[in-house]
Residue frames as qw, qx, qy, qz and C-alpha x, y, z in Angstrom:
[[0.687, -0.231, -0.660, -0.198, 43.30, -5.89, -32.23],
 [0.415, -0.147, -0.645, 0.625, 44.66, -5.31, -28.70],
 [0.161, -0.053, 0.139, -0.976, 42.64, -2.10, -28.50],
 [0.624, -0.197, -0.447, -0.609, 39.43, -3.99, -29.35],
 [0.675, -0.233, -0.680, 0.166, 40.05, -6.62, -26.66],
 [0.263, -0.051, -0.458, 0.848, 41.01, -3.93, -24.14],
 [0.351, -0.138, -0.063, -0.924, 37.79, -1.97, -24.84],
 [0.695, -0.225, -0.590, -0.344, 35.74, -5.17, -24.53],
 [0.583, -0.204, -0.656, 0.434, 37.28, -6.02, -21.12],
 [0.076, -0.008, -0.314, 0.946, 36.95, -2.48, -19.78],
 [0.505, -0.210, -0.268, -0.793, 33.26, -2.38, -20.82],
 [0.721, -0.253, -0.640, -0.075, 32.67, -5.71, -19.05],
 [0.424, -0.120, -0.564, 0.698, 34.39, -4.46, -15.91],
 [0.165, -0.074, 0.102, -0.978, 32.33, -1.26, -15.91],
 [0.637, -0.232, -0.455, -0.577, 29.15, -3.26, -16.48],
 [0.654, -0.206, -0.687, 0.241, 30.08, -5.58, -13.58],
 [0.198, -0.062, -0.430, 0.879, 30.68, -2.61, -11.26],
 [0.383, -0.157, -0.164, -0.895, 27.35, -1.13, -12.34],
 [0.698, -0.260, -0.604, -0.285, 25.52, -4.39, -11.50],
 [0.516, -0.175, -0.640, 0.542, 27.16, -4.54, -8.08],
 [0.009, -0.008, 0.230, -0.973, 26.15, -0.96, -7.29],
 [0.540, -0.205, -0.350, -0.737, 22.56, -1.58, -8.41],
 [0.701, -0.263, -0.663, -0.019, 22.26, -4.73, -6.29],
 [0.372, -0.125, -0.541, 0.744, 23.71, -2.95, -3.25],
 [0.203, -0.094, 0.047, -0.973, 21.28, -0.08, -3.63],
 [0.645, -0.248, -0.484, -0.537, 18.32, -2.46, -3.81],
 [0.692, -0.271, -0.636, 0.209, 19.32, -4.43, -0.71],
 [0.262, 0.043, -0.412, 0.872, 20.16, -1.34, 1.30],
 [0.394, -0.399, -0.224, -0.797, 16.47, -0.35, 1.38],
 [0.791, -0.430, -0.416, -0.129, 15.83, -3.00, 4.03],
 [0.147, -0.692, 0.508, -0.491, 16.97, -2.38, 7.59],
 [0.789, -0.111, -0.599, 0.077, 18.28, -5.32, 9.65],
 [0.313, -0.658, 0.393, -0.561, 18.21, -5.16, 13.43],
 [0.510, 0.068, -0.837, 0.188, 19.53, -7.88, 15.75],
 [0.675, -0.648, -0.249, -0.251, 17.73, -8.94, 18.89],
 [0.111, -0.682, 0.596, -0.410, 19.62, -8.42, 22.14],
 [0.367, 0.085, -0.910, 0.174, 20.63, -11.46, 24.19],
 [0.655, -0.482, -0.240, -0.529, 17.94, -12.90, 26.41],
 [0.158, -0.407, 0.766, -0.471, 18.30, -13.86, 30.05],
 [0.777, 0.021, 0.379, -0.502, 15.21, -16.11, 29.79],
 [0.924, 0.301, 0.221, 0.084, 16.31, -17.97, 26.63],
 [0.304, -0.765, 0.369, 0.433, 20.07, -17.24, 26.48],
 [0.518, -0.063, 0.710, 0.473, 20.74, -19.37, 23.39],
 [0.431, 0.744, 0.510, 0.006, 18.13, -17.58, 21.27],
 [0.241, -0.370, 0.304, 0.844, 19.55, -15.41, 18.49],
 [0.405, 0.627, 0.648, 0.151, 17.63, -13.55, 15.82],
 [0.149, -0.192, 0.173, 0.954, 17.13, -10.55, 13.66],
 [0.361, 0.713, 0.510, -0.317, 14.38, -8.39, 12.24],
 [0.289, 0.070, 0.474, 0.829, 14.32, -7.09, 8.67],
 [0.205, 0.719, 0.449, -0.490, 12.15, -4.04, 8.06],
 [0.251, 0.067, 0.539, 0.801, 11.31, -2.77, 4.62],
 [0.337, 0.492, 0.262, -0.758, 8.85, -0.08, 3.53],
 [0.461, 0.317, 0.769, 0.309, 6.65, -1.20, 0.66],
 [0.121, 0.287, 0.436, 0.844, 5.02, 0.77, -2.18],
 [0.340, -0.697, -0.522, -0.354, 1.90, 1.38, -0.09],
 [0.022, -0.626, 0.386, -0.678, 3.98, 2.98, 2.70],
 [0.874, -0.437, -0.003, -0.212, 3.39, -0.03, 4.95],
 [0.099, -0.679, 0.719, -0.110, 6.20, -1.81, 6.78],
 [0.911, 0.084, -0.386, -0.116, 7.08, -5.41, 5.97],
 [0.386, -0.655, 0.596, -0.260, 8.56, -7.13, 9.03],
 [0.879, 0.150, -0.451, -0.032, 10.45, -10.42, 8.78],
 [0.465, -0.667, 0.519, -0.262, 11.75, -12.09, 11.93],
 [0.842, 0.197, -0.501, 0.039, 14.11, -15.09, 11.98],
 [0.466, -0.670, 0.476, -0.327, 15.20, -16.70, 15.24],
 [0.692, 0.213, -0.685, 0.073, 17.46, -19.67, 15.98],
 [0.385, 0.008, -0.778, 0.496, 17.60, -21.70, 19.22],
 [0.429, -0.311, 0.107, -0.841, 14.21, -20.52, 20.46],
 [0.068, 0.008, 0.947, -0.315, 13.02, -22.89, 23.18],
 [0.274, -0.478, -0.745, -0.377, 9.52, -24.25, 22.96],
 [0.251, -0.534, 0.089, -0.803, 7.26, -21.88, 24.87],
 [0.831, -0.437, -0.195, -0.283, 5.93, -24.67, 27.11],
 [0.839, -0.034, -0.336, 0.427, 9.50, -25.45, 28.25],
 [0.089, 0.634, -0.241, 0.729, 10.08, -22.02, 29.78],
 [0.167, 0.019, -0.760, 0.628, 10.39, -21.82, 33.54],
 [0.381, 0.328, 0.470, -0.726, 6.97, -20.19, 33.73],
 [0.283, 0.205, 0.858, 0.376, 5.26, -22.36, 31.11],
 [0.357, 0.467, 0.082, -0.805, 3.14, -20.33, 28.70],
 [0.698, 0.399, 0.592, -0.054, 1.20, -21.14, 25.54],
 [0.559, 0.752, 0.250, 0.244, 2.34, -18.56, 22.96],
 [0.435, -0.251, 0.101, 0.859, 5.13, -16.28, 21.84],
 [0.240, 0.879, 0.411, -0.036, 3.63, -12.91, 20.90],
 [0.498, 0.159, 0.155, 0.838, 5.37, -10.30, 18.73],
 [0.082, -0.883, -0.353, 0.298, 4.94, -6.64, 19.66],
 [0.459, 0.433, 0.089, 0.771, 5.96, -3.37, 18.06],
 [0.225, -0.715, -0.298, 0.592, 6.48, -0.09, 19.80],
 [0.420, 0.749, 0.311, 0.407, 5.79, 2.91, 17.58],
 [0.345, 0.333, -0.149, 0.865, 7.41, 6.34, 17.62],
 [0.393, -0.553, -0.036, -0.734, 4.39, 7.57, 19.61],
 [0.069, -0.272, 0.855, -0.435, 5.18, 4.84, 22.20],
 [0.827, 0.007, 0.058, -0.560, 2.06, 2.88, 21.32],
 [0.213, -0.290, 0.932, 0.031, 2.50, -0.86, 21.80],
 [0.757, 0.236, -0.139, -0.593, 0.72, -3.16, 19.34],
 [0.669, -0.096, 0.737, -0.001, 0.31, -6.94, 19.26],
 [0.433, 0.540, -0.432, -0.578, 1.17, -7.90, 15.67],
 [0.847, 0.164, -0.405, -0.303, 0.85, -11.66, 15.94],
 [0.841, -0.400, 0.356, -0.077, 1.94, -15.01, 17.28],
 [0.340, 0.636, -0.684, -0.111, 5.23, -16.70, 16.50],
 [0.968, -0.152, 0.134, -0.147, 5.63, -20.46, 16.43],
 [0.236, -0.630, 0.712, 0.199, 8.88, -22.36, 16.70],
 [0.774, 0.366, -0.433, -0.282, 9.83, -24.97, 14.10],
 [0.495, -0.451, 0.718, -0.189, 10.37, -28.27, 15.88],
 [0.818, 0.340, -0.340, -0.314, 10.55, -30.64, 12.93],
 [0.974, -0.210, 0.074, 0.034, 11.77, -34.17, 13.48],
 [0.825, 0.207, 0.003, 0.526, 15.13, -33.67, 11.74],
 [0.074, 0.899, -0.068, 0.427, 15.69, -30.09, 12.95],
 [0.685, -0.049, -0.450, 0.570, 18.87, -29.75, 15.03],
 [0.119, -0.030, -0.279, 0.953, 18.05, -26.20, 16.07],
 [0.100, 0.693, 0.672, -0.242, 14.78, -24.74, 17.21],
 [0.177, 0.062, 0.308, 0.933, 13.98, -22.14, 14.58],
 [0.171, 0.709, 0.595, -0.338, 11.19, -19.63, 14.31],
 [0.184, 0.105, 0.365, 0.907, 10.12, -17.18, 11.66],
 [0.123, 0.711, 0.567, -0.397, 7.44, -14.55, 11.44],
 [0.199, 0.104, 0.400, 0.889, 6.34, -12.20, 8.68],
 [0.081, 0.749, 0.623, -0.211, 3.71, -9.48, 8.66],
 [0.214, 0.436, 0.225, 0.845, 2.81, -6.10, 7.22],
 [0.235, -0.683, -0.535, 0.438, 1.83, -3.16, 9.41],
 [0.198, 0.847, 0.226, 0.439, 0.86, 0.44, 8.79],
 [0.467, -0.881, 0.051, 0.053, 2.61, 1.48, 12.00],
 [0.485, 0.678, -0.452, 0.319, 6.25, 2.58, 11.81],
 [0.851, -0.436, -0.243, 0.163, 8.08, 0.48, 14.41],
 [0.051, 0.852, -0.414, 0.317, 10.75, 1.94, 16.67],
 [0.206, -0.404, 0.850, -0.267, 11.28, -1.24, 18.71],
 [0.795, -0.009, -0.465, -0.390, 10.23, -4.88, 18.38],
 [0.181, -0.379, 0.820, -0.389, 9.97, -7.42, 21.19],
 [0.652, -0.099, -0.690, -0.297, 8.62, -10.89, 21.88],
 [0.407, -0.366, 0.569, -0.614, 6.88, -12.00, 25.06],
 [0.228, -0.111, -0.967, -0.023, 5.63, -15.33, 26.39],
 [0.455, -0.101, 0.144, -0.873, 1.86, -15.17, 26.97],
 [0.447, 0.141, 0.832, -0.296, -1.02, -17.46, 27.94],
 [0.545, 0.649, 0.523, -0.091, -3.15, -16.23, 24.99],
 [0.497, 0.115, 0.383, 0.770, -2.09, -14.86, 21.62],
 [0.045, 0.710, 0.442, 0.546, -4.80, -12.19, 21.49],
 [0.427, -0.622, -0.367, 0.545, -3.68, -10.22, 24.57],
 [0.210, 0.925, 0.202, 0.245, -3.87, -6.44, 24.30],
 [0.159, -0.906, 0.357, -0.162, -0.95, -5.60, 26.61],
 [0.649, 0.373, -0.634, 0.193, 2.41, -7.33, 26.90],
 [0.823, -0.538, -0.175, 0.047, 3.23, -9.37, 29.97],
 [0.315, -0.880, 0.351, 0.058, 6.39, -8.96, 32.00],
 [0.771, -0.223, 0.535, 0.265, 8.25, -11.93, 30.49],
 [0.455, 0.807, -0.246, -0.286, 10.15, -10.39, 27.55],
 [0.935, 0.003, 0.284, 0.213, 11.96, -13.14, 25.65],
 [0.575, 0.094, 0.288, 0.760, 13.76, -11.08, 22.99],
 [0.118, 0.929, 0.262, -0.232, 13.86, -7.38, 22.14],
 [0.584, 0.475, 0.086, 0.652, 15.64, -4.94, 19.89],
 [0.253, -0.367, -0.202, 0.872, 17.04, -1.61, 20.88],
 [0.323, 0.812, 0.292, -0.387, 15.13, 1.46, 19.74],
 [0.514, 0.033, 0.507, 0.692, 15.96, 2.25, 16.14]]
């Protein structure tokens, strides 16, 4: 009887280890990159998660905490714009990011999600007058290192 219980427990342990390894392999497909500290919005902290999908596109998810409202910056602007730099050093506007300033929110949070066919090598956010600009301005709010 002890042998039966011992085999049962060892099978459960092996099954548990197998599940852990499978879950780790599935989550390791996504790459997480932290934004560097900002001199313009020093309290802002965030990260980018990049994952390649089945169509060979790149899913980008950005989460930022303590992002000041864009109109409160020293040089008041209207929009935060997200940019990617590709391996060929092309810079593309991939959209506008809005901060979450809900009534009960204690932190200014922002999130952004998009899919792009371009493989990013760097991601950065600028403050701009218009969200449809073709070239980034000089006021870089947050940026990642090249990856």
